[in-house]
N, C-alpha and C positions, 0 to 999 in steps of 0.2 A: 354249570359254571360258564360264564361268558368272558371272552377275551377280545381285545381289539386286534384285528387282523390287518397288518400293514398292507397286505395284498389287496384287500377289498375296502380298506379305510372305514371299517365299521365293526362294532361289537358283534360277535357271533357266538352261538352256542358251541361249546367245545365238545366235539364228538370224535372219538378216536376211530381209526380204521377198524381195529379189532376191539370190541367192547371190553372195557376193564384193563386195557393195555395201551400205554403211550410210548411212542418212540420219539425221542427228542435229540436234536443235534444243536450243540452250542459251540460257536467259534471260540477257540482257545487262544492263548497268547503266542506270539513269536518269541522264542526263548533266547534272548541275547542280553537280558538285563533283569533287574528286579521289577516286579509289577508295580504300577503306579495307582493312585487312588481312582483314576478313571477306569482302569481294568477291574478294580474291586467291585464296581457297581453291578455289571452283568453277572459276575461270579456269584455275588450274594443274592441278587434278585431272582435269578433262575434256579438257585439252590432252594429258595423258598417255594417257587412254583413246583419243583420236584417233590419237596417235602409235603406240600399240601395235596397234590394229586395222590401221593401214596397214603396220606392220612385218610383220604376219601375211599381208600380200598383198592386203588389201581396199582397195577404193576408198571413200573417206569424203567425203560432202558435209556439211560442218559449217556450220550457220547459227547465228549469234549476233546478236541484234538490239541496237539502241540505242533506248531510249525517249527520244525527243527532243522530246516535248511532254507536260507534266505540271504539276500545281500547283506543285511545288517549283522547276521550271525557270522558270515564269512569275513566281513570287515573287522568285527570284534576279535575273531580268531587270529587274523593277521596282525592286529595291533598287539595282541598278547603273545604271539608266537606259539600258538597251540592249534590243535585240530578243531574243525568246526564242531565235531561231536563232543569234544571236551567242554566247549562253551554251552552247547545245547543241554547236555546232561547236567552240568552245574546249575543252570538256571531252571531246569525242570525241577530239580531238588529244592531250589530256593522258592519256586512257585508253590510247591507242596507244603513247605514250611509256612508260608504266608496264608495259603488257603486253609490249612489246618488251624492256624491262629484265628482266622475269621469264622471258624466252625463250618466251613464248606465241606460237604461230604465228597469223597472221591467219586469221580464219574464211574459209571458201570464199566466203561471202556475209555482209556486215554490213549488213542492211537497217535502215532507219529507219522509225519509225511514220508520220512525215509523208510518206513516199514511197509509202505503201500505203493512203491514204485511200479510194480507189475500191474496193479489195478489202475493206476494213473495212465500208464502206457496203453492199456486196453481201451480205456475211454477215448483217449486221443486218436487211436487207430480207427475207432468207430466213427468219430466226428469227421475225420478225413474222408473215410469211405462214403459217408452220407453227404459230403460236399459242404459241411459247415466249417471246416478247418483246412488249412493248407500248410505245407512245409516250405521254408525259405532258407536255404543254406544252413541247415541244421537246427534252425528255430521252427517252431510250429505256432501258428496264430489261429485264433477263432474269429469268424466274421459275424459280428452282431447284426449287421444289416440283412443277413439271410434268415434271421429269426424274427418273424413278423410281430411277436409279442414283446420284443425287447423294450424295456422301460416300464413294464407293467407293475413292478414292485415300487419303483421310485416315483411313478406317476409323472414322468417328465416326457414331453414330446421328443421324438428322436432328433429333431433339428436342434433343440436346446442341448441335448447330450453331446451331439457332434460338435457344437460350438466350443465346448471346453476341451475337446480332444486334440492331440497333436502327435506328430511322429518325431521321436527324439533321435539324436545323432546315433548312428550305429544300428537302429532298428530297421528291419527289412520288411515290415508289414505293408500291405497294399493300401489300406484305408486307416485314417487316424483313429477310428473307433476300435480297430482290431486289437485284441489283447493276447498275450503270450500264454500258451499252454505248456510249451517246452522251450527251454533256453539252451542253446549250444554252449558248451563250457568254454570259458576263457582260460588262458594259461595260468596254472597254479590253483585253479578252482577245483573243488570236489565234483565228481561227475558219476553218472550211471550210464551204462550202455543202453541204447535204444535203436529202433529202426532208422532214426534220423541222425545217428552218431552219438558221440559222448555229450551228455548234458544233464540238466536237472529240471524238475517241474516248476511251472509258474505257480503263483500264490493261489489263484482262484480254483484251479483244477483239483488241488489236493482235498478240499472239503467235499467236492462232488464225489470224489473217489472213496473217501472214508465213510461218508454218509451212506453211499450205496452198498459198500462192503459190509458194514456193521448193522445197518438199519433197513436196507432195502431201497428199491427204486423210488417209492413214495413214502415220505415220513409224515408223522402227525404235526410236529412243531419244530420250526427252526428259529433259533433266537440269537440275539447278540445286541451290540450297541448300535445306536442310531447312526453312528458314523460309518457302519458297514453296509447300510442299505444300498448305496451306490459308491463305487462300482462292484464291491465284492459280492454281495448277495444277488445283485442283478445279474452278474456274470455267472454265478453258480446256477441260477435258474436257467439261463440260456444254454449253457453247456450240458447240464443234466437233462433238461427236457428234450433237447435236440438229439442227444445220445439215446435216451431211454424211451422216448415217445410217450411218456406219461407225466402227470403233474409231479413236480419235485417235492413240494411241501404244502400241506393243506392250511397251515396257520403260520404266520410270521409275527414274532413278537420282538419289539425293539425298545430298549430302555433309553431314557433321555440323557442329555449331556450333563457333565459336572463343570461348574465354574469354580474358581478360587477367588474368594473375596470379590465376587461378581465380575471377574475377568476370566477370559478363556485361559485354560491351563497351557503353559508354554515354557520350555526350557530357557528360551531367550528372555522371557520376562522374569525369570527367577522364581516362578510360582509353581514349579513342578515338584511333586512330592511322591516318593515311593511309599508303599504300604508299610514297608519295614521301618522306615524312618519315623513315620507317624505313630506306628505301634510302640516304638521305643519311648515316645513321649506320653501317649494316651492309653496304650494297650490296644489290643485288636477289637475287643467287643464294642467299644464306642464307634469304631469305624463301621462295623457291620450294622449297628443300629442306624447310623446316619444314612447308609446306603438304602435302607428300606423304610426310612422315616416318612417319605412322601411317596405319592403314586409313582410307579416305576417309569411311566411315560413322561413325567414332569421333570424339568431340570432341577438339579440339586446345587446349592451353593455351599462349597466347603470353606470353612473358616474356623479359627480358634474358638470363637464363641459357640458355633454349632456343635463342635465336638465336646466342649465343656457342658453344653446342655444335654448331650447324649450321655455323658458320664453321670450327670446328676439324675437323669431318668433311670439309668441302670442301677444306681445306688438305691433308688426307691424300690425297684423290682427285687434286687438282691436282699434288701432289708425285709421285704414282705416274705420272701421265701425262707430266709433264716428264722424269721419270727414264727412261721408255720411249723418249722422243725422244732423250735423251742416249745411252742404250744403243744405239739404232739407228745413230746417227751415229758411234759409236766401236766398233761390233762388227767384229771382224776375222775371225771364223769364218764361212765360207760353208757351204752344204749345205742339205739339206731339214730342215723342221721335225720335231722329235721326235714320233713317233707317240703316245708316252705323254703328252706335253704337249698335243697336239691332242685326245686323248681326255679329259683333265682339263678343258680349256677348254670342250669340248662339254657336259660334265657341269654346269659352271657355267651355261651358256646354258639347258640343260634345266630346271635348278632355278629359274632366274629366270623362265622362261616358266610353270612350274608355279605359282609365286606369283601372277603376273599373271593367269593363267587362272582363279584362284580369287577371283573378284569383285574384280579389280584390287587385289590385296594388295601395294601399293607398299612397305609396311613390310618384309615378308619379302623382296621383290625387292631393296631397298636393303641388307638384311643379306647377301644373296648377293653383291652387288657388293663389299662390304667383305671377304668371304671370298675373292673373286677377287683383290683388292688384296694380301691377305696371301700368297696363292699366288704372285702375280707377283713380289713383293718377295723371296721365298725362292727361287724356282725359275727366274725369267727374268732378273732384274737381278743377274747374276753377272759377275765379271771376264772370263770366257770365253764370254759370251753369243753364241749363234748368231743371226745376223741374221734367219733365217726364223722362229725362235722368237719373237723380239721383234715381228716384223711380225704374227704370229698373235695375240699378246697384245694388241697395239694394236688390231687389228680387233675383237676381242670387247669390249674395254674401251670403245671408241667406240660400238659397237653398243648396249650396255646403257645407258651413260650418255646416249646419244642418245634412247633411248626415254623415259627419265625427264626428259630436257631439262635435265640438269645438266652441270657441267664445260664451260661454254660461254663464260665471260668471256674475250674476246680481249684481248691486250695493247693498251694505248692507243697512239695514234700517237707520243706522247712517249716511251713505253717502247721502241717499235720504233726510234725515232730514235737513242737512245743505246745500243742494243744493240751496234752495231758498235764504239763507243768502249770499251764494257766488255770485249768480246771481245779488242780490241787490248791493253788494259791487262793482261788475264789472260795473254795470250801473252807480253807483255813481262816479267811477273812469272815465268812459267815459264822463260823464257830466263835471267833473272837467277839463278834457283835452280840451273839447270844449270851456270852459271858460278860458283856458290857465292858470289854477291854478295848475301848475306843482308840487308844493310842496304837495298839497293835493293828487294829482294823485299818486305821489311816496309813500306817506304815506299809501294809500290804497293798493298799489301793495305790499309793504313790509308786511302789515298785512296778505294779501293773501298768500305770500310766507311762512310766519310763520305757516299758516294753512296747508301748504303742497300743495298749489295750484300753478300750472305753467300756466302762461298766454301766449297766442300767438296772436299777432295782425295780422289780415288778411284783405284783401280788403272787405270781407263780414262781418267783425265784429271781436269781440274778442272770441277766442276759449280758453277753459281751460280744464285742466286735473290734476289729482293728481300725485304728484311726485313719 
């Protein structure tokens, strides 16, 4: 498998430090609000990366943090008159609800910044001792100018980076480029004891600390949104490599931006959408499909039309999967699976893997999946379907959709509860037709229609689905 490494600006063969094992760190959300659709993209994209690496037989340790102490969290807590931890715990739970809805698997470890204060302090002490950081009246700052490779991830000359930096009112740093590792607490703020007094960690240092604690000094893959390349990931590299003396991450993967109706998403423009609100209108699954519908490094345009297209695409996939279940239940022909069919199914699998091996090209992989659906509809879902053929098709369909994390919405309990009633009415209608009692058959069909059930008469029997 080859991936585009932001660090080297080229596709590289993906080789883990330890064969058959990947250690991945993904920057998680700052938990002060519901996640928005921009947050959803890295969550879904790198969930697919993890699934695919595991599908290929690798062990993956996937760490995604929660930033649970931050100015935004403190401000939100003050607005609501509660503790910062109540805000962070509330929105960690809300994140897990949305991530679950998007079919994103829980990280191997979900560490919190506040659970790693000792590790953070340890790294800061080492950076001060080595001369890369300094204390200033309770604050501690890192000096990027002392790290000769600063800017190697964002590929920007140091002069350009310095041009956009400034010293804000109240900051005690020496140079405009310096960034905070530790912030002295202000009156009424939460704090932790440290060698420099009461305070709390800066944003960048927490990821360096959690990555080192749970994955080691050098990791295989660090991933996140393109907006994190500078300054967050650039600063992570600087502080980690200055502290540990080794390369921080071998591969850096960044997903592209999301626009809304071809405009940058912004609260001030009124085009800011949370995943929760979008899911209420469209469901979670179309959001996930949209997030992986094009190559992860390309921009995505979020719009009503794009989500409706994803809903339509998912309907095709779910219909195919339901039809396979129906064909399996009604298949009367036993025997071995056709060698020709197995060969064709393997070709689809190979084409799918070829796309995924080319820098996680989910767009082409999804295209292959729909080619598979067309093949199944034409060659497997036939009146004289062989059970073994249907089983082989189900296996590859589930395999490929499982890697992408789609076609997962289970029927609700309510739907399961009335399934038996629907089946009984369909059987009653079938018997009425056999007896040529057309009036009764029509009456039952009308009742099913009122229940939102669509019937389809096939050579194998009656199929049904909800409108």
